[in-house]
N, C-alpha and C positions, 0 to 999 in steps of 0.2 A: 302616290307618287313620292312626293318630299319625304314621308315617313319611312317608305321602303328604302329611299337612297340613304337615310340617315342610319337606317339599321343596317345596311350593307356595310355603310363607312365604319359604324362603330364594331362591326365583327373582323373587318378586315384591317382596319389601323393598327398600327404598331403601338404596342402599350408603352407608358412612359417607362423609361429608364430609369433603374434603381442604382444609385452609388454601391459598389462593392465593399461592403461592411466598413463603412468609414468611421465606426466607433472604434473597431478593431484594429484598423490600419492606423488610427491616431494613437491608439493605446500600444502598438508595437514599436512606436518613435519615441516614446516617453523616456526619459532618463530613468536608470535603475534607482529605486528608491533604497538609502543606506541609512539603516537606523543606529545612532550612536549610543552605545551603551556604556554605563561606567560600572567597573568591577573591581574593587580596592584588591580582592583577594586573587585575582588572576594571575596566572604565573608570567604573563607578559601579555603584550598586545594580540589579540585574537581577530581572525576574519572568519564570519561564518555566512556561508551562502546556502540557499536552498533553490533548488529548480522546481519550478511548479509543474513543468513538462518532463521531470526526468525519472518518473516511476515506471513500473513494469505494465501500466495498463496504456501506454503509448507503444509497446511492443506490437510489431505488426503480425498477423496469425503466420505460423511458422518460425518465427524470429523470436519466440517468448524467451525472456532473458537476456535479449540483446543490451536493454538497458543497464542492467546490472553489469555486465561484462564490459561494456564500453566505459562505465565509470571507473571501474577497477582497473582498467587498462590505462588510465590518465597517468602521467609522471607524478607519483606522489613521494613526497619527502617523508623522513620518520615524523615530522611534526604534522602531517596532513592525515585527518581520518576522514573516511567516507561511508555513508550510510544511504543505502538505496531502498526504498519502500516501494509499495504498490502504486502509490500516486505520486510521490516526490523523491528528490534525492538531496542530500545533505553533505557540505562539506565544510569542516573547521580547520584552519591552518593557524599553528602558532607561529609567531612571526619569529626570526632568530634573535633581534635584540630590541630596537625601537620601531615606531611607526613605519620609519621609512623603510626598513628591512622587508615591511610585507610586498611592497610593488611587485619585485621581481617575481617572488614565488606565486602570486596571484596571476601574474601574467603567463608564468608557464601552466597553471593549473587550467585557466581559461581556454588556452590556445593548443595545447600539447598532447601526444599520446605516447605510450609505450610501445614497443616493436611487437609484431604479430606474434611472434614465436611467445611472449610473455603471456600474451592473451591464451593462447591455445593452452598453454601449462595451468593457468589458474582456472580457467573454466572446466578443464578435465578433472582438476582437484575436486572443485566445488560440486561436481556432478556425480562422481563415482562413489563417494564416501558418505551417504547420508546416515546421520543419525537414525535410528530406527523411532525414536519419538517424534522427529522431524519429519519423516516419511510418513506416519500417522495423521499428523497435521497437515501436510500437503494433501493428503487424499480428502481429508475433511474440508479443505477450501476447494478442492476439485469438485466436490459433490455439492456445496453450498452455492459456488459460483460456477453454473454450469458454461455460461457463455464467457468467451474471451473476454478480458484475460485473467479473470479471477480463478481460471481453472488450472493454474499452474503456479508453483511456487515461484518467487522473485526471480530467481537463479536460473529458472527455465526448468524442463526437463530432460533426461538423460535419452540421447537421441534427437530429440527436436530441434536442438540446437547445435550443431557441430563446428565448432570455430575452424576447424582446417577447411572444409569444403561449402559449408551452406551460409556463411555469413555475406549478405548481400552486399554490393559495392556500396562505399558511404556510411559503412558502418561507423567509422571513426570521425565522422563529422559532428562537431560539436552541438549539442542540444541548447546551449547557453544562449539567449537571445535577450534582449533588452525587455521584452513583454513577459518572460518566464523566470525571471530571476529576483529574487530579494536578496539583501544583504544587511549584516549588522558589523558594526565597527566596534570592538570591545576593548575599551581601555582602562588603565588603571585609576586615571584622572580624568576630570572633565576636558583639560586641554589635550592628552593623549588621545581620547575618544573623537574629538574635535578634528584633530590634526589627521588621523587615520581615516576619517570619512571623507576629508578633502584629499587625500592623496590617492583615495580608490577610484574618485571620479573619472579621470582618464582612461583608466583600465577598464571601467565597465562601459564607458562611453564608445570604447570601440567595438562593442558587442554589436552583430548585425540586427537591424531593425527590421526584422521579419515576424511574418504572423507565426504564431505557435502552431504546433500540430492538434488536431482534434484526437480524443481519447478514442481508443479503438471500441470500445463498448458504449452503446447510448441507452440502452434499454436496462430494466431489472432483470435479474435472473429469474428462470421460470417457476412456479411453485412445484414443490417435489411431494409434499406430505411428510410422513413420517419415514424416512430412509434409514436402514440399518445396513452398514458393511463390515464384513470380516476380511482381513489380509493378513499373509504370513510377514513377520518381520525379522530381523535378526536377533538372536539373545534368548534369554529364559525369562523375560517378563511380557506381561501384558499391558499395552498401552492404550487408552480409552480418550478419545476427544469428542465433545458433545457441542454441536453449533446450533445456533437459532438466528435467523437473519431478520433484521428489523425493517419494519416497511420504509421505503424511501421511493422518492422519484426518480424519473430516467435522469442519466447524466445530463448534465448542464453543458452548454455549448463552451468553446475554448476560454479558458483562463476564469470560468465561473466556479464558485465555491458553494458550498452548502449554505443555506439560510444560517443566520444566527439563532433562529427558533430550534431549527434542528441540531446544531451543534450544542446549545444547552441542553435540549433533552438527552441525547446522546450521552453528555459528559454526566448529566445526573443520574442516570440509569445506570452508568460504568460504576459511580460512586456508591450506589445502592446496593451492589449484587456480590460484594466481595465474598460473603459467607453464605450466600444464598443456596447454594448447592452442596450439603454435607458431603465431605470425603474428596469432593473436586477443588482442583486448584484453579483461581479464576485467571483468565488471560485477559487482560484490559484491552479494550480496542482501541489501541495507540500504536503508531509505528514511528514516532520520530525521536530524534535525541530530546533530552530534556532542555527546558528553556525556551521551546518555541511556543507561541500563541496555540489556543486550542484550533482556531482555524486552520492549522498546519499540522495539528498532530493527532486530527480525528480523521479515520479513513473516511471516504466519500460514500463507501458501502458498507456500513457497520454490522458486525455481527455480534451476537453475544456467544463466546467460547469458554468452555470448562474443559480441564484435562486432569488424568489420573493415570499414573504408572506405578505397577508392583508385580507382586506375585500373584498366582493365580487365587490364593487363598485371600490376599488383601482386596483384589479387584472384585472377585464373584459378589460379595455383598453388597457394595456400592452400585454394582452394574444391575443387580436384581429388583433393587428400590428406585432404579433411574427413573421410570415413567412417574411414578406417584410423586416423587421429591421434584420433578420438574413441573408438577402442578401447581406447587406451593411457592415457585420461584416469584410470581408477582407478589404474593403476601409479604416479601422479604422487602420490599420498598417501602419504607417508613417515612413519618414525619422528620424523622432526624437526619434524613440525608437527601431530601428532596423538596424543592419549593412548591411542587404540585403533584405529590405522591399517588393521587388517584388516577391522574392522567398517566403518571409514568407507569403504572400498574397495568393500566390498561392496554398501553402499548405493548408492553411485554407478553400480556395474555393473549392479545391479537397475534402476535407474531408465534406463540407456542401453537396456538388453535391452528395456524396455518401449516404447521408441520416443525420439524427438527430433524436433525442428522447427528447419526451415532456410528462412529468409525472405531472399530475394536481391532487393534493389532496384536497378534498371538505369536510369540516367539516361538521359531522353529525347534528350539532346544527344550520346551516344554513336552515332558513325557505324557501328560495327561491334559490336553487342552480344551477340555469340556468346561463351558460357561453358560450362565443362564442365558435363555433368549430373551431377546427384547423384541417385541411385536412391532412391526412396522406395515406401513402401506406397499412398501418395497423392500426386499432383502436383496443383497448384493453379495456374492461370493468372489473376491477379486485375487487377481494373482499379486505376486509381490511386485513394490514398486520398482525393485532393481530389474524386473523384466521389462521395462520400458513403458508401463500404462501410464503412471503418472509423474515420473521424472525423466 
């Protein structure tokens, strides 16, 4: 009887309460780290900010492109440049004169937005005039990363985000929080960098101490095998993009980044493949402005991407030999560019064995658009991006 009573008690008793993410809550309240940087060649004092939760992978489904448009809608002076990627957003502000002149512009950048009409105008301009080569690349990423958010360009898709009607309430709410921002204070001397670091403290301390959002996508994209897609594009040229997704783990929880081993592997593989695919230009897998450390410049979901644009006569020979040349890509990793060439080559070989994606954009003005067939597990004949499928 005592044993039965103990069992019932064990099954019905309330489980012990677990504190709600104490580590994350403590992290959210930490002061923003400001790194002082001395650059004697700088034109003046600079403030550089990175939003760890400012990229497009935090866009909610149906609001793809919101991070980009919200960043571009902030009040920007001619001395402020903005770069929004799939993972992060970067801001660089050139101060008008001395370190003290940085405070006002930084406060406006962190807290204010442009009018809604300006957002509508810039969004329409960004989405309705795609470059043909960019359109082909957008389709490539849409196929490489089918799950949200990598299935869309950073600026969104035409029709998916309509600033006049579809922006959900709260789009203008800043994503700057203490737990999702890093800062650099660049001065021409040690004293200027130190002064700027000190002056930035109060502005950054006013940021809200709240938990950052979780990324929208948690798992890896599905394996596709070899996928070949053709689509019409504007102009009289052919644009080819080739992509191979490297193996990776599922997305980590909030504020977590790839391990140092993963970053090292991705960086070394990138350095080894510049000329690995003859005739194709290498698109290095980085997205940040120069100067930031590798942990912030390497995408969380890396892919090997090559591109080629030209006339039918120029593209056809390279396209015909593409499958056999891809097989030789792992051998291009040599002792000269990797600390562990055998392991790096095996990583690339495994990714190629799992499949790759080829997107061929054929100009509408080409009289005879016949091109060699690239055999694949799946062959797609797609409408133009302007028709609303991918943009």
